[in-house]
N, C-alpha and C positions, 0 to 999 in steps of 0.2 A: 837636592832638596834636603834640608835638615829640620831639626825641631820637630813640632807636631806633624807637619806634612810628611816629613821623612818617615817618622814612626808609623803614620797611618798608611803609607804606601805598602808596608809589608802585608796588608790585609786585602790587596786587590783580588786575590784568588780565594778568598774565604766567602762562603755563603752566608747570607743573613745581612742584617742591617748594617753592621760595621763594614762588611764587604762592599755593599751598595755605597756607602759613604766614601769609602777609599777609592772606588772606581769613579764616582762622581768627581772627587777632588783631583784624581789623576787626569781626568778628561777636561778640567776647568783651567783654561789658560790664565784666569784671573785669580786662581786660588792664592790667598796671601802667604808670603813667606815669613813676615815679621809685621808687628811685634808678636812673639810667640806667647800669646795670652788667649785665653778662651774667648774673651770679648772680641777679639779680632776675627775670629772664625764665625761667631754668632752674627756679628754685624754683617759679614759677608753673605751668610746663608740668608738671613732675613732680607737683605737687599735683593737677593736672587729670587725671593718669593718661596723659600723653602717651607715645607710642611712642618706641622708641630712634631711629627714623628721623627723627621730629619734632625730637628733641633735637639730632641730628646737623645737621639743616637749620638749626635755630636757631644753632648754633655756626658754621656756614658763613656764614650771613647776618650774625652779629655781626662776623666777621672782615672781611667786605666793608664793613660800616658803619664799623668802627673805623679801616680804612685810609683812609677819606674825611674823617676828623676831624683 
């Protein structure tokens, strides 16, 4: 896994919201690989019925990811 999904995978052992998101992504066989854009992951979580909190965590995680690119 590369891109955002690969970056997010490093947080699977972390407590808190980003760790929850990372574990959910790791367990999700449909987690998108590409395109590596925030909208891709927002669309995926919305289609899965994710909570507002999960979408906020995704946005925060994306901001951290994008800052490292």
